[in-house]
Residue, then its C-alpha position, 0 to 999 in steps of 0.5 A: m527502533k521507534s518505527m519498529l516499536r510503533y509497528a509492533g503496537w508499543l508506540e501509537k501515533p497521535k490520532r486525528k479528529y474522529d469523524p463518525s462518518s469515516e467509520p468502516s463497516a464490519q465487512g471492510s475493516s481490518r479491525c474486525a474478527l473476520c480475516f480474509w485469506r490471501g491464498g497462502d504462498s500460492l501466487l497469481p498465475g500468468f504473471l512473473v514474480e521475483q522473490l528471495p527463497a523463503a528464509v530468515p528475512e534479510l534486511g537492506v537499507f532502513g530495515m527493508k525486507r526484500p519485496r516480492h515483485i511482479a509486473r502487470d498491466g503496465y505497473q511494477v508491483l512490490d509488496w512487503q508482507d507480514g511486518p515489513g519493519f517500516f511504514i509508508d511514510d518511511l518509504w516516501r521519505q527515503f524515496p521522495d520522488l514518489v510524492v514530491g511534485r505529485y498530486l495525491v488522493n487518499t482512499c483510506y486513512d486509519s481504516g476510514f477516511l481522512t478528515l481535513s483540518e482548516r489549515e490543510r484546506q487553506e493549503g489547498w487540500r480539498m474533498v471530493g465526496r469522501l476522498a481527500h485530494s492534495p495540492q501539489i506536494h512539495s514535501s513529504d511532511q505535507i502528507p498525513h499518515d496513520q495506519y491502514d492508509e492508501w494513496l493514489v498518486f498522480d502527476h497532474p490534478v485529478q478528481v476521483e469521486e469514489f474508490e473501493t479500497m481493499v486495504n482494510y482486508c487482512g493481508f490484502t496485496p495486489i499480487d495474490f489475494w482472494d480473486e474477486k477483491r484483487e480483480r476489483f482493485w485492479e479494475q479501478v486502478l486501470r480505470l484511473r491510471p495513477l502513477h503510483v498506488i502506495a498503501e499500508n495494512d499489515g504489510v506495505y504494497l506499491l504499484s508504480k509505472d516508474e520502472d527506474l524508481i522501482r529498480r532503485m528501490m529494489k537495489a536499496g532494499a536488497p541484501s548486500n550479498d544477494g541470493p538467486v532470484e526465484r521465478f514463479g509461473n502458473s501456480g494457482v490461487g484459491s477461489g476465496p477465503p476459508l470460513a471464519s470460525 
């Protein structure tokens, strides 16, 4: 219940120390008036999408809606759109192997950049440019969380010098969004090849190379009386956002 209230804006997590250099630009911030278009219900052509028929959302364990699911470029992609009823820290607590034993790179924290505390630095966190890099994670409690966060997850130590996050665009998802931004996101992912990408904006999205993990997550999030799965093929995606009034 607390999680649901926090998502609705009634409960706020304590904020970390403000870093003026982390303030996002108006173009990149989800907090600005310009909200970019996802293309309605149109889906990315050429990829297989699995989705429950549009209906009153059914919930599985810990309040998960059934996600949309595509496979692309060696990744399984899930997204939970428009108020999924949970946060990414709920996700990695429910499925700790997402992060435990891994090395994380933060590409966005509360729409800006993560500022490390002295304690985190002593525990092995480090900065590469503006991106915080974790030591090997032994517990999900080591990972800070706010809202509008994005993490790259690796199975070995890395050094990522830059990443142009898209999580701050309203409704961004790697499945279907304004083509230019979606493909820029994928270009970076395929260059860096993380094991997972985990992010939260007004929804939650997850990319993973671990098919077994995705199967377990789908099973956990599925309703007990599962309906037929729809498969979408060559439906088009609009070429860009509508003009903001």
